[in-house]
N, C-alpha and C positions, 0 to 999 in steps of 0.2 A: 475491634478488627483482629482477624486472625493473622494478618500480615502487615508489615510496616509500610510498604511502598505501594500497595494497591488494595482495593476492596474486591472481594470475590462475590459475584452476584448472579442471580438466576431469575428467570421469568416464568410466571404462572399463567397459563392460557385459560380463558374464561370457561370454556366447555368443561375442562378438567376441574376447575375451581368449583363449579356447580355440583359436582358429583362426589368429590372425595369426602370421607368422613373425618371427624376430628381424630379418631383413633388411628386411622391410616396416615393422616397427616403427621401426627407425632412420631409414628414409627419411621416414616420416610425422612423426617427431619433428623432423627437420631442417626440414620444411615449417612445422610449427607454431611452432618457435622463430624462424623467419624472419618470419612474418606476424603472429603473435599474441604469443608470449612466454609460455610456460607455466612457472609456479613450482611447481605441485603437481598430483598426480593422486589421485583416489580410485579404487582398484582393486577392482572388485567380485568378491566370492567366490561369490555365489549370485544367480541370477535364472532360475528354472525349471531350472537345472542348476548344479552346482558348477564353479567355475573350477579347473582342474587345478593341482596344487601346482607342477609343473615350469614351467608358464606364469607363475604368480605369481612364482616365483623369477627367471625370465628378465626379467620386467618390472622387478623391483627392481634387477637388475644393470644393465640398459640405462638406466633413469632415473638411477641413481647416476652414470653416465658423463656425463649432461647436467646434473647438479646439480639435478634435479627431486625434490622431496619425494614420498613415497608413503604414503598412508593407505588404509584399507580401505573397502568399501562393501557393503551388503546391500540387495537388493530382495525384499520378502516376497511373492513369487509362486511358485507351484509347480504342476507338473502333477499329475494324479490319481496317488495313490500306491498305490491298489488299486481293485478293481472297485466297491467300495461308494461310492467318491468320485464316481462318475458321477451319482449322485442329487443332488449338491450343485451348485446353480446359482451358481457363484462368479464374480463380475465380475473380469475381467482375471487370472483364476487366483489371486486373493488367497487366503490361507490361511483354512480354517475352524478357528477356535481352540477349538472344542468337540470336535474330532476328534483322538484320541490320536496316531495316526501322524503327522499334520501337526504337532502340538505337539512331538513328538519330533524331527521334521525341523528345526524352527526352532531348537530348543535345540542341535542338532548344528551348524547353520549358524553360530550365534552363537559357539560354542566354536571352530570352525574359523577363523573370522575373527579372534578374539582371539588365537589362537596365532600368527597371521601378522602382526598389526599392533598398534601401541600406540594407534591411533585408528581409528575407523570411523564411517561415517554410514549412516543408514537412509533409503533413498529413500521417496518419499511414496505408496507402496502399502501402508503399514502401517495398514490400516483393515479393517473387516469390514462386509459387507452380507449375509452368509450368513444365510439363514432356513431351513436344512435342518431335518430332524426333530430332530437333536441340539441345534441352537441353540434351537429352539422349546421343547424340553423343559427345557433349562437356564434359559431366560429366565423360565419360569413365568408369574406374574401381573404381572411388571414390564413397563414400557414398553420398547420397543427402545432408546431413548436411554439410559435408566438402566442397562439391562443391558450395552450396548456400552461405555459409559464405564467401568464397573467391570471388564468383561472385558479391555479393552485396557490398563488399569492393571496388572491381574494378569499379563497376557502380557508387558508391558514389564519388570516386576520379575522374574518367575520363569522366563521363557524367553529373555530377551535379556540384561538387565543382570546378574542373578545368575550365570548360567552363564559369561558372558564374563569377569566380574571374578574368578571362582573360578579360571579358567585363567590370566588375566593381570590381576593386581590393579591395575596402573597404566593399564589401557586406558581411553581417553577416548571416550565414546559420544555421538554426536550424533543427534538426531532432526530430520529435515527435515519441515516442515509445508507442505502444498500451498497453492495459490492459491485454494482454495475454502473459506475460513474459515467462511462462513455455514452450511456443511453438516457441520462437524466433529462436533458432538454426535451426529448421527444415524448416524455411521459409526465412532464410538469415539475419534476424536482428542480428546485431553483436556489441552490445554496448561496449564490452570489447576493441574492436579496433576502432569502429567508433567514440568513444569519443575523440580519438586522432586527428581526422581530421575535425570533425564538430566544429563550433564555440560554439554552445550551444545545449542542449537537451531540450525536453519537455515531459511531462508525461500524459498519458491517464488515467484519474481517473473516467471513466464512470463505474458505477455499476448497476444503474437502479433497476428494481425489481429482487431481488436475486433468487427467486424461479420460476418466470414465464418468463424467457428469456433463450436463448440457452446456454449462458455462465455460468449461476448460480454462480455469483461472490458474496462472502460475502462483505457487504458494507464497512467494515473496509479497504478494498483495496484502497478506495479513499484517505485514510491517509497513509497507509503503503507503497504503491507503490511510492508516492511522496518521502517518506523518503529513500526508496531503491535507487532511482535514484539520490538523493542527495549524497549518498555514491559513486555512479558511477562517477559523475562529480561535485565534491563539488564547490558550488558557481556558477555553470553554468547550473543548472536546472531551466529553464525559467519560468515554471508554470505548473498548472494542468488543464486538458481539460475534460469537462463533457458535457452531453447533456440531453434533456428531453424525449428521445425516450424510450418507454416501462416503463415509470414512471406512475404507476397506480394512485398515489395520489400526491398531491403537495409536501408533506413532503419527499416522495421518491426522488424527484428531488432536493429539497433544501438541503437534508443532504449530497448529493455529494459535494455541495458548502461548507457546514460546515466542513466536514472532510478534504477536500482539504485545506481549510483555516487554520485548526488546525495544519497542517504540515508546515505552514509559507512560502507559495510560493511567488514569485515575481508577478505573474499574475494569475488571475482566468479567464479561457477561457470558455465561454458559446457557444457551438456549437449548431446551427449556426444562423446568423441573421434572415433568413426567418422563422426558427422554434421557435424563442423566441419572436419575435414581435407580439403583439396582442394575446399573449398566457397567459391564467390565471395563469399558473405555474410560469411565469416570474414576475408577479406583486408584489410578496412579496420580490423579490431579493434586491431592493434598501434599503428597510426597514431593512432587515436582514444583508445586507452588512455593514450598519452603526454600528450594534451591534458587528458584527465580527471584524470590524476595531478597535473598542474601546477595545475589549478583546485582540486581537492578539498583539496590541501594548504594552501590559503589561506582555506578556509571555517571558520566556527565551528560551533557545534552547531545542528542544524536546529530551526526554530521553525514553528509553525502553530497553527491553531485546534484545540484538543483536542476530539475526538469520542469520547464514551463508548460503547464496545462491550464489554459484559461477556462473560465466558466463556459458551459454550454458547448464544449468542444468535443470533437471526435476525430480519430485518425491515428493509425499505427497503435491501436489499442494495446495497452499493457506492455509496451516495449520496455518501459522502465522496470517492469517486474521480470521480464525475461533476462535482462541484464543483471538484475539483482540475484536471480537464481544462478548466474554465472560468476558471481563474486564481485560485482561492482556495487558499492554502497550508494544508494539513490535517495534523493530527497525531493519528491514532487512538490511543486508550489503552484498556487493559483495566480500569483502576480509575478511579472517579470522582475528579477532582482536587480538591484543597483550594483554596478561594479564597485568593489572596495579593494584597494591595493593591500591594506594591512588590517588584520584583526587584532585582538588583544592577546598578548603572550607571544611566544616565539616557538617555532618548531612543531614537531608532531604533537597533536592533541591540543594545540592552542585554539582559542575561540576563532573560528575560521573567518578569514576574509572571503569575499566572493570574487574569485578570479575566473571561474568557469561556470558556464550555464549550458544546458542542453535544450535544443529546440527540436520538436518533432512535427509531424503533419498536423497534430492537434493544435500546435502553437499558431498555425496560420488562421485560426479563428479570430485572432487579434489583428485588425486591419493595420495597426501601427507596428507590427512585429519586426518588419525589416528595418525601420528606423531605430528600433531598440537594439536590434542585433548590431547594426552599424555603429551605434554610439558605444555599446559595450566593448566591441573589438577596438575601436579607435582609442578608447581610454586605456587600453592595456589588457583587456580580458580575452579569454579564449572561449569562443562560442562553438560548441559541438553541435553540428547539424546532422540529422539523420537523412537518409536517402529520400524518405517521404517528404520531409521539409523541403529539400532541394528541388525535387520534382514539382511539388505544389507551388513553390515560389517561382520557378521558371515559367509556370503557366500563368500565375497571377501577377507577378512583379518582375518580369524578365530584366528590365533596365536596372532596377535597383539591385537585384542579385548580381547582375553583370559587373557592378562596381566592386564586388567583393571576391569573385572567383571566376576561373576560366572553365569550370565544370559545366558540361552540357548533358542532355538526355535525349535520345532519339527513339524511345519506346522499344529498345532491344533488351535482351537478357544476357547474362554472363553465367556460364556453367563452369564451376571451379572445383577441381579436385587436387590442385596444387597451390600452395601458399608460400609467399616469400616474406619472412619476418626478420626483424633485427636479430643479429647474433650477439655473442658475448664479446667478441674481439673488436678492435678499433674500426675495422671495415667489415665486420662479420655479418653474414646473412644466413638465415635458416631456410632451407627449402624443404617443405613438408608435403608429403603425399597423403591424401585421405582415401579411405576405402570407397566412399561414394561421393559423387559430385553434388555440390550445393549450388542452388540457383540464386542469383542476385539480379536486381535491376541494373543494367549496365550504365554507369556514370562514366563519361569520358572526360579527361582533363588534358590540358596542354602542358607538356613536359617543361619543367623549370619555371613556368609561370605559376603553376601549382605543383607543390612537391609531394610525392607519394612516400608514405611511411610503410605501408604494407600493400602488397599486390596479391591478386588471386586470379586463377585462370586454368588453362590447360595447354601444355606444349608451348608453342611459340606465341600464343596470344594470352596476355595477361592484362589486367586493368587494375587500377588502384581501388582498394576497399577502405583505405584510411589515408587521407591526404589533407594538406592544409595550404591556405593562402595567408600571407601576412597582410595586415591592414592597420594603418596608424601605428599605435604602440602594441597592438595585440594581433589576433589572428582568427580566422574562420577555419575550423577543422570539420571535415566532412567524413562521417562514419557511415559506410554502407554495410548494412546488416543483411543476413539472408532473407529472401523474399518470404519464406515461411519462418516466422519468428522463433518457433520451437527448434529450428535447425541451428540456432545459436549454440545449443547444447552440444552439437556435433562438431563444432569447430575444434581444430587441434589445440592442445593446451598452449602452444607457443603463440598462436594467433589470439587466443583469449587473453594471454598475458600482455600482449602488445596493446590490446584494447583497454585492459584494466589500468595499465600504467598511464595511458593517455587520459583516462577519465578520472583518475584518483584526485581527490581534493584534501585528503587528510594525511598524506605522507605514508600511506600503508597500502600494499597490494599483495595479492597472492599469485602463484604461477602454476596452479594445477588445472585439472579438468573442471567442467561445469558440475554443478550439484552441491557446491559449498558456498554459502552466503557469508559475506563479511559485513560486520556492523561496527561502525566507528563513532567515537564520542570525543568531546572536546577536553577531556581531562587525562589524555594519554592512555585511555583504555580502549580495547576493541574486543570483539567476539567473533567466533566462527560457529556456524551450524551446518551439519552435513545432512542433507535432505534424504528422506526415506522413500524416494520414488521407485518405480518399477526398475529392477535390475541394479539397484544401488549396491555399492561395495565400499569398504574402508578406503579412504583417500590419503595419500602422502604427497606433500608439496612443501614449498618454501614460502615463508612470509617475509616480505621485503619491507623494511622500515627506512624511510629517508632520514639521513643523518647518522650520527654515531649513537648506537644503542648497545648496551652490554648484555642485558637480560630481558626475558619476558617472565614476569611474575604472574602465576595463575591466581585469579581472584577466587577467594574462598567462597564456596557455595554452601557451607555449613556441614559438609561431609567430614568424617574423621580423616586426619592427615594420613596419607599413604606415601611410601617412598617415591612412587612414580608421578605423584601429583604435588607433593609439598615443596620440592626443590625448584628453583627458577630454571628456565630454559636458557642455556647459554647460546650466544650467537655462533653460527658455523663459520662465517667469514664476513668481512666488509670489503667493499671495492668502490671505485669511483662510479658515479651515476653515468658519466659520459666516458665510455672506454677510450675515446680519442683524446681525452684530457685528464691525465693522472691527477691533476691538482683540483679537479671539480669536486663538488659536494659528494660525500660518501653515502652509500646505502649499507645497512646492516641486515644480514640474512639469517633466518632461523628455520629449523626443520620442524614440521608438525605432521602428526598422524591422527586422524579422527575417524570415528565409527559412525555409520548412519544412525540418525536419531539422537546423536550427542551434540551438546554445545559446550564450548569452553571459552572462557574470557580471560584476558590478560591485561596487565599494566606494563607499559614500556618503561624500563629503567636504564 
């Protein structure tokens, strides 16, 4: 391995495999080993065509000369196999799994791959959207979601896993999940059940340019989706997969690697060999991988606010990623966590208890979510509910939600260009005016039954956008975010700081504008990354650490010691967390300045 804490891998597509010569392959391998350092390749056997056996054998021989591991790969797309296939409107040439010739072809592909490799991965075209006459007939009276989830489980078992393991009983089969989690159920991706039959999973962490692509993904997804799938299959999430397509600048490509690495994967997959070789975006990778390797080896286990996203759910898509882009460490999970009063260790960086959980509109997929919310709060936890959750719960479970809060919704909106946040003094308040109004769904609360922490509005009409109700030993906190999630980035820094402080679970928060992500770990380490989005600029802000901390020691990334980076950062000041109570727990405050495209990691001392 070139690096101690992860393998660097790439993928070789079948059409390219069939046409490259041994001479060109060796020349390209030299280039990749010079600039990137490749530990392993996934050699594709099928993508619209079979990779020829003689080419597969040549690749294995050449890779052995360079000490590069070789596993297999399949992409489940195929051309029309007969004239009747022309009637099927198949997106990206994905298989119709109700068509017998295509089913036979997939079984053949799986057997061919298993004969050649002891491990193979399935690229993320392993879905169906086919609604041809055969599919409609087999679906019957079922909804498409129900039909496709069942169909793709059958295909997984009977056309891939079963045939492959019959040919090669020791073959290790990996399913790669795409970066569009919110659409899985409608296309047959079924991680809740597929995790039980596949040996490992893999995560698509491609985010590319967030505003100029069709998906419009917040870049924090490269981190958060890795963490989500770690909850899906703990210890069996093989790695993160990203590419250089639609990356307008080098840093747009590189930060996919950074954020994937911050999630501590086993492998970093750069798709694909032909697109990274002789590409200027790839040339910094080896240099930056050395830095990432040095940093990642010093980090503990990632921590963040647990966000409950059940399987087959959709709603308020990527809200956790928008918050992550605004500096809130997030930890999406597929199961509702159990309240835990105490973790192991004490203070910042200890192994986290679970005292907070976020629920969103997606959480309402779970028919028992209100019972879980009530139990978590009653035990002493803080449940942070988004506006989407509250509105959906008022529609589906009005009586149950009425036990927890006075908040109501009457299908009105709130236009806010003024914000009232907490100030520094004992009774201090910050009144902030924004250049443009931000639209919210209007949630109304009954004063003193529900207590407002932050208000927003215009002139003499304001309403709470952050409030809470006490319940049992805990509370329900309601966070109303802008109706357009990307407008979170336009919130004034004071409002963002109020949100960060409410949502923190690791004893660390920042107080600047959006565009800097915070990554926290359970060994008193944390990191900051300044995103290179359009209009980005250097950011200056304060890092707040709960408790008494004297210094922030920069983690060594392998660079030569420099005066501005080798000395610890001294705290600026400390003060009580509660300005009204001078005897309350202290917070320690540190000044940070960071450039776009840079990451810096610290240990709290």
